[in-house]
C-alpha positions in Angstrom: 62.3 143.8 52.2 59.4 141.8 53.5 55.9 142.9 52.7 53.2 141.2 54.7 50.4 139.6 52.7 47.9 142.1 53.9 49.9 145.0 52.3 50.0 143.1 49.0 46.3 142.6 49.2 45.6 146.2 50.0 47.8 147.5 47.2 45.8 149.2 44.5 47.2 149.1 41.0 46.5 152.1 38.7 44.8 151.3 35.5 46.1 152.4 32.1 45.1 152.4 28.7 45.9 149.3 27.0 47.3 147.9 30.2 46.9 144.5 31.7 43.5 142.8 32.1 42.4 144.1 35.5 40.5 140.9 36.4 43.4 138.7 35.5 45.9 140.9 37.4 43.6 141.0 40.5 43.2 137.2 40.3 46.9 136.8 40.1 47.4 139.1 43.0 44.9 137.2 45.0 46.7 134.0 44.2 50.0 135.5 45.1 48.6 136.9 48.3 47.1 133.6 49.3 50.4 131.8 48.5 52.4 134.4 50.2 50.1 134.3 53.2 50.5 130.5 53.3 54.3 130.9 53.2 54.1 133.6 55.8 52.1 131.4 58.2 54.3 128.4 57.6 57.3 130.7 58.4 55.7 131.8 61.6 54.8 128.3 62.5 58.3 127.1 61.8 59.8 130.0 63.8 57.6 129.1 66.7 58.6 125.4 66.3 62.3 126.4 66.2 61.9 128.5 69.4 60.1 125.6 71.1 62.9 123.2 70.0 65.6 125.6 71.2 63.9 125.9 74.5 63.7 122.1 74.7 67.4 121.9 73.5 68.7 124.4 76.1 68.5 122.0 79.1 69.9 119.2 76.9 72.8 121.4 76.0 73.4 122.2 79.6 73.2 118.5 80.5 75.6 117.7 77.6 78.0 120.3 79.0 77.7 118.9 82.5 78.1 115.3 81.2 81.1 116.4 79.2 82.7 118.0 82.3 81.8 114.9 84.3 83.3 112.6 81.7 86.5 114.6 81.7 86.6 114.6 85.5 85.9 110.9 85.6 88.7 110.2 83.0 91.1 112.2 85.1 90.1 110.4 88.2 90.4 107.0 86.5 93.8 107.9 85.3 94.8 109.0 88.8 93.4 105.8 90.2 95.2 103.7 87.6 98.5 105.5 88.3 98.1 105.1 92.1 97.1 101.4 91.7 100.2 100.8 89.5 102.4 102.6 92.1 100.8 100.6 95.0 101.3 97.4 93.0 105.0 98.2 92.4 105.5 99.0 96.1 103.7 95.8 97.1 105.8 93.8 94.7 109.0 95.4 95.9 108.0 94.8 99.5 107.1 91.2 98.8 110.3 90.7 96.9 112.3 92.2 99.8 110.4 90.0 102.3 111.0 86.9 100.2 114.8 87.7 100.0 114.9 88.3 103.7 113.0 85.0 104.4 115.4 83.2 102.0 118.4 84.6 103.9 116.9 83.7 107.2 116.2 80.1 106.0 119.7 79.8 104.7 121.1 81.0 108.0 118.9 78.6 109.9 120.0 75.7 107.6 123.6 76.7 108.1 123.1 76.8 111.9 121.4 73.5 111.9 124.1 71.9 109.7 126.8 73.3 112.0 124.9 71.9 115.0 124.5 68.5 113.4 128.2 68.5 112.5 129.1 69.5 116.1 126.9 66.7 117.5 128.3 64.2 115.1 131.8 65.2 116.2 130.8 64.9 119.9 129.3 61.5 119.1 132.5 60.3 117.5 134.6 61.7 120.4 132.3 59.9 122.9 132.5 56.7 120.9 136.3 57.0 120.8 136.5 57.8 124.5 134.1 55.0 125.4 136.1 52.6 123.2 139.3 53.7 124.8 137.8 53.4 128.3 136.5 49.9 127.6 139.8 48.8 126.1 141.7 50.2 129.1 139.3 48.5 131.4 139.7 45.2 129.5 143.5 45.6 129.7 143.3 46.1 133.4 141.1 43.0 133.8 143.5 41.0 131.6 146.6 42.3 133.6 144.9 41.4 136.9 144.1 38.0 135.6 147.6 37.4 134.4 149.1 38.4 137.7 146.9 36.3 139.8 147.8 32.7 140.6 144.3 31.7 141.2 142.4 29.9 138.6 140.7 32.2 136.1 137.0 32.5 136.4 135.4 33.4 133.2 132.6 36.0 133.4 130.1 35.9 130.7 130.4 38.9 128.4 126.8 40.0 129.1 127.7 40.4 132.8 130.8 42.5 131.9 128.7 44.9 129.9 126.0 45.3 132.4 127.9 45.5 135.7 131.7 45.6 135.7 131.7 45.2 139.5 130.0 41.8 139.2 133.3 40.3 138.2 134.6 38.6 141.3 138.1 37.4 141.5 138.2 33.8 142.1 
């Protein structure tokens, strides 16, 4: 039970025969009251300080709560962003890989078509060369046969004339 310093001070002790020295007891009570009053004032001052600090702390606790909620929300959002970024990256890589394979197949098909076309053109060239060679040999045989059947002297036509204009060969 708390007794305020004023009550201690107002308390009157009864005197007795052969009791305590009244002056010493009163002096002790005065010292106790003064000390108790000092403690009481300190307690009131500290209570007031605690209340003031709690009032200052209340907005900080609210801010801490909001910051904590914000941090949790930010962590969740960051995790979602990371997950979405990883998913998007995987999709992009898969798409790029598919495009790369398609491009490689297209290039391979193009190379095959070009090679086939080159082979076909080389075959046509060989056939044309063979046909031209056969044509020229046949023409040469005709010329030789004609010359052999003729009784007239043989006129030699320079080879350069034969190549440039076969009609320039005049029988002689």
